[in-house]
C-alpha positions in Angstrom: -34.8 31.4 25.9 -36.6 28.1 26.2 -40.4 28.0 26.4 -39.5 27.4 30.4 -37.6 30.4 30.6 -40.3 32.4 28.8 -42.6 31.2 31.2 -40.9 32.0 34.0 -40.5 35.6 32.3 -44.1 36.6 32.5 -45.9 38.2 34.9 -49.2 39.4 35.6 -50.3 42.0 33.3 -52.2 44.1 36.0 -49.9 44.4 39.2 -46.0 42.9 37.1 -46.5 40.3 40.1 -44.8 36.9 39.6 -47.1 33.8 38.3 -46.9 30.5 39.4 -46.0 28.1 36.9 -48.2 24.6 37.2 -46.2 21.3 37.4 -47.5 20.2 34.0 -46.9 23.9 32.7 -50.3 24.1 31.3 -51.0 27.1 33.6 -50.3 30.2 35.4 -51.7 31.8 38.4 -51.5 35.0 39.9 -51.7 35.9 43.1 -54.9 37.1 43.0 -55.9 33.2 41.2 -56.8 34.2 38.1 -55.6 31.3 35.8 -53.7 32.1 32.3 -53.4 29.2 29.8 -50.6 27.2 28.2 -52.3 26.1 24.8 -51.3 22.5 23.4 -48.9 24.7 20.8 -47.4 26.6 23.3 -49.5 29.8 23.1 -50.4 31.4 26.3 -53.3 33.2 26.4 -52.0 36.3 28.4 -55.1 38.5 27.6 -56.2 41.0 30.3 -58.9 41.8 31.5 -60.4 38.2 30.4 -63.4 40.4 29.3 -62.0 42.8 26.6 -63.4 46.4 26.9 -66.4 46.5 23.9 -63.7 48.4 21.2 -60.9 45.6 21.8 -63.6 42.7 22.1 -64.6 44.3 18.4 -61.2 44.3 17.1 -60.4 40.9 18.0 -63.6 39.6 16.2 -62.7 41.5 13.3 -59.8 39.9 12.9 -60.9 36.4 14.1 -63.3 36.5 10.7 -60.5 37.8 8.3 -57.3 36.1 9.5 -57.2 33.6 5.9 -58.3 36.7 3.5 -56.6 39.5 6.0 -52.9 39.4 4.2 -54.5 39.6 0.7 -56.5 42.8 1.8 -54.3 44.4 3.6 -51.3 44.2 0.3 -54.4 46.1 -1.8 -54.3 48.7 0.3 -50.9 49.2 0.0 -51.3 48.9 -3.4 -54.0 51.5 -3.9 -51.6 53.9 -1.9 -49.5 55.7 -4.6 -48.5 51.8 -5.8 -46.0 51.6 -2.7 -43.7 48.6 -2.1 -44.9 46.9 0.4 -41.8 44.7 1.0 -39.4 47.3 0.9 -41.3 49.6 3.6 -41.8 46.5 6.2 -38.1 45.9 5.7 -38.1 49.9 6.5 -39.8 49.5 9.9 -37.7 46.4 10.8 -34.8 48.4 10.5 -35.7 51.3 12.7 -35.6 49.1 15.5 -31.9 48.9 15.4 -32.1 45.0 15.8 -28.8 42.6 15.3 -28.1 39.1 16.6 -29.3 37.5 19.9 -31.5 40.6 21.1 -34.7 40.2 22.2 -37.4 41.5 20.6 -41.2 41.8 21.1 -43.8 42.3 18.5 -47.4 43.4 19.8 -50.2 42.8 17.0 -48.1 40.5 15.4 -51.0 39.5 12.6 -50.1 37.0 10.3 -46.0 37.0 10.9 -45.2 39.2 7.6 -43.4 41.9 10.0 -42.5 39.0 12.3 -40.7 37.0 9.7 -38.2 40.0 9.2 -37.8 40.9 13.0 -36.5 36.9 13.3 -33.9 37.3 10.2 -32.5 40.3 12.5 -32.3 38.4 15.4 -30.6 35.3 14.2 -28.8 33.4 15.0 -29.6 33.5 18.9 -32.4 35.9 19.4 -35.5 35.9 21.0 -39.0 37.6 19.1 -42.0 37.3 21.5 -44.9 37.7 19.2 -48.4 38.6 20.3 -51.6 39.7 18.5 -55.5 40.2 20.1 -56.4 37.5 17.6 -55.9 33.8 18.7 -56.7 32.9 14.5 -54.0 35.4 13.6 -51.6 34.4 16.0 -51.9 30.7 14.9 -51.5 31.1 11.7 -48.2 33.2 12.4 -47.0 30.2 14.3 -47.9 28.0 11.7 -46.2 29.9 9.2 -42.5 30.7 10.8 -39.7 29.4 11.1 -37.8 29.1 14.0 -34.4 28.1 13.0 -31.5 29.7 14.6 -34.2 31.3 16.7 -36.0 31.4 19.9 -39.6 32.3 19.0 -42.7 32.3 21.7 -46.3 33.3 21.3 -48.9 34.9 24.0 -52.6 36.0 23.5 -52.0 39.4 25.2 -53.7 42.9 25.4 -51.3 45.9 24.2 -52.2 47.8 27.1 -51.3 45.6 29.8 -48.3 43.8 28.7 -46.7 40.4 31.3 -43.2 41.5 31.1 -41.0 42.9 33.9 -39.6 46.8 33.4 -36.6 46.6 30.5 -37.1 42.8 29.3 -36.6 43.8 25.8 -34.0 45.3 23.6 -36.8 46.5 21.0 -40.5 46.5 20.6 -42.5 46.6 17.2 -46.2 47.6 16.6 -47.8 48.9 13.4 -51.1 48.3 12.0 -53.7 48.6 14.9 -52.6 51.0 18.1 -55.2 53.7 16.9 -58.1 51.7 17.8 -56.6 50.2 20.9 -59.6 51.2 24.1 -56.1 52.3 26.2 -54.3 53.8 23.8 -52.2 56.1 26.0 -51.5 53.3 28.3 -50.6 51.2 25.4 -47.8 53.8 24.5 -46.4 53.7 28.4 -46.5 49.5 28.2 -44.4 49.9 24.8 -42.2 51.9 26.6 -42.1 50.2 30.0 -41.2 46.7 28.4 -37.8 48.2 26.9 -34.6 48.6 28.2 -33.0 52.2 28.4 -31.3 52.8 24.6 -33.6 50.2 23.4 -36.0 51.0 20.5 -40.1 51.3 20.5 -41.5 51.2 16.4 -45.1 52.1 16.1 -47.2 52.9 13.6 -50.8 52.9 12.2 -53.1 55.0 9.4 -53.4 58.6 9.6 -53.0 60.7 6.4 -50.8 63.1 6.2 -52.6 67.1 6.6 -51.0 67.8 3.7 -52.9 65.5 1.5 -56.7 65.8 3.2 -57.9 67.6 0.9 -56.4 66.4 -2.2 -58.8 64.7 -4.8 -58.1 61.1 -4.4 -57.0 61.2 -0.5 -60.1 63.0 0.1 -62.4 60.0 -1.6 -59.9 57.6 1.1 -61.4 59.6 3.9 -64.5 59.0 3.2 -64.4 55.7 2.8 -63.1 54.2 5.1 -62.7 56.9 8.5 -59.7 55.0 9.9 -57.7 57.2 7.5 -58.7 60.2 9.5 -57.1 59.4 12.7 -54.6 61.8 13.7 -51.1 60.4 15.0 -51.4 60.1 18.5 -48.1 62.0 19.6 -49.4 63.3 23.0 -49.3 59.2 24.0 -45.8 59.0 23.8 -44.1 59.0 27.0 -41.9 61.5 28.5 -38.7 58.8 29.3 -37.8 59.2 25.5 -35.1 61.0 22.9 -34.4 60.7 19.3 -38.2 60.9 18.6 -38.9 60.6 14.9 -41.8 60.7 12.6 -42.4 59.3 9.2 -45.4 58.6 6.5 -45.0 55.8 4.5 -47.5 53.5 2.0 -48.3 56.8 -0.2 -48.0 59.2 3.2 -51.2 57.2 4.6 -49.5 55.8 7.7 -47.3 57.1 10.0 -44.5 55.6 11.7 -42.8 57.1 14.7 -39.6 55.4 16.3 -38.0 56.7 19.9 -35.1 55.9 21.9 -36.0 54.8 26.0 -34.6 56.6 28.3 -33.8 56.0 32.1 -35.8 58.8 32.9 -37.8 62.2 31.8 -35.7 65.0 30.2 -35.7 68.2 32.7 -35.1 72.0 31.8 -32.7 73.6 34.1 -34.8 76.6 34.7 -32.5 78.0 37.4 -28.9 78.0 35.3 -28.2 81.7 35.7 -28.1 83.3 31.8 -24.1 84.5 31.3 -23.3 88.0 30.2 -25.8 90.0 32.9 -25.1 91.9 35.9 -28.2 91.0 37.7 -29.9 87.3 38.3 -31.7 86.0 35.4 -33.0 82.3 34.2 -36.1 80.4 33.3 -37.9 80.7 36.4 -37.6 84.1 37.2 -39.0 84.8 33.8 -42.0 82.7 34.1 -42.3 84.3 37.5 -42.2 87.5 35.9 -44.8 86.5 33.0 -47.4 85.4 35.7 -47.2 88.8 38.1 
């Protein structure tokens, strides 16, 4: 996918309608006149809404301020969590995506590019990695660090709850380390799933100390020190059209990672299928009706 092909693939993050690319390639315009700018290094500003909700704006500010020291701080956090092997755990995340050479992957919340580098290696040669973040400073740093040999890499500033792509665009989507604080988290899960083709993978993770550890001494201290670890795993936000859902706890069981396969439609129960071996009609529907009587 060339840069021009990438621009053509972008759609309005709210309506999904096509965007008009300016002759100089520096802006994209939606049907309602909203303009999205293409930066000098090719990073496209697809943020929506233009004025972020307060919680998202706060997170953007924090990451923009911390981008130079972020990697050291995160590595320290992981080291405190049962002296976890950060590199091995990150490889585990990316392996869950089931990527192969030539595939197309999206990372929402790419940060400084630590996980992005592993994604790029998986889709080489000939694949495409699209990397996004809410923070301009974080994404610029990732762009500076990452090698693009034998792989197509494209960048955009974006809100994970409003992805600027058509349905079924990617083979897999990855996000780690921010979704708990998304202002529109349920919508974000819907979007992450929508842009993946049926049969593709979604892998999502963030802080959440495992329930069986929350009352142990050192984890109780962690929960007091950093409220983010008190978050519950947002299983209720997972869309209906998924299968093979799995939940993993990583980094000393203080973070979760969920993986699932996208399906074309949600599963259903055949509530009218008769129970065999009876001399009268019996099924789930009739049993439910009796229970309500």
